[in-house]
N, C-alpha and C positions, 0 to 999 in steps of 0.2 A: 415374762419371757424376754422382754426388751432389756430389763435390768440384768439378766443373766448374760445376754449378748454384750452389753456394755462392759460388764465385769471381765468377760473373756477378752475383749478388745484391749482393755487396760493391762491385763496380765500379759498378753502377747507383746504389747509395746514395752512393758517393763523388762521382759525377758530379752528383748533386743537392745534396749538402751543401756541397761546396767553394765554389760560387758564393755561397752564403749566408754562409759563414765569411769569404770574401774581402770581401764588402760590409760586413759588421759590423766587421771589423777595420780596414779602410781608413777607414770613417766614424768610428770611435772616435779614430783618430789625427788626422783632419782636424778633428773637433769639439774635441778637446783643444787642438790648436795654435791654433785660433781663440779659445779662452777665455783664453789666456795674455795678460796685460796687461803692457805695458812699464812698468818701474818697480816691479813687485811684488817682494817680497823672495824671496831664494833659498829660504828655509825654506817660504814659502807655496807656491812652485812645486813643491818636492819633496813637500810634504803633498798638494797638489792631484793630483800624478801618482800618489801612492799610493792616493788615494781613487778615481781614475779607473781604476786597475788597468791602466795602459799599460806597454808593454815599453820601459823607459827605460835608456839607457846614459849614465852620468855622474850628476851633473855632475863633469867632470874639469877640473883646472887646465890652462891652456895654457902651461905652463912658467913662466918667471920674468917674464912680461910684466904687471906691475902688477895682479895679482889677477884677471885675466881667466879665464873658465871657459866650458865648452861642454857641452851635453847633447844627446842625440838620442832621439827617440821613433820607433819603427818598428812596423809592423804585425806580426802573429804570424808564426810559422814558415811557410815555403813561400809567402810573399807578398813580391814585390819591387815593390810599387806605388809607394812613395815614403816619405818620412820627414819629420819635423819637426825642424829644427835650432834649438836655443835657445842664445843666447849671452848672457853676462852679464859684469858687471864688479863686483868686490867682492861686495856682498850684494844686488845688484839685477839684474833681468832687463833686458837691453838690446834684444834682438830675438828674434823667433820667426818662422821662415820654413818654409813647406811646400814641399818639393822633390818634384816628380813625376818618376818614372823612366819614360822612354819605352821601350816594348817594341819590339824590332826587328820591322820589318814588311816 
């Protein structure tokens, strides 16, 4: 019986904490994406992402296409809300777009 009570307590805590975690993580990605300025250097962008402590993949080169690169910022684990895709050329940021993922309804 005590085990069941503990499980119910953990479930209630998770139900209250997950929405807060969701909001904080998605807001962090949105705010970071809005702060990225076109023309900023790649080094500034990487430094800014480290300071903001966002979950970044990249920047990765896009093959042999004239120094183009791409990075993406996604919210934390267990969240599929959307992501910010940053593209650049050479040492400069060219674009930053926030993509919202639609949930099936």
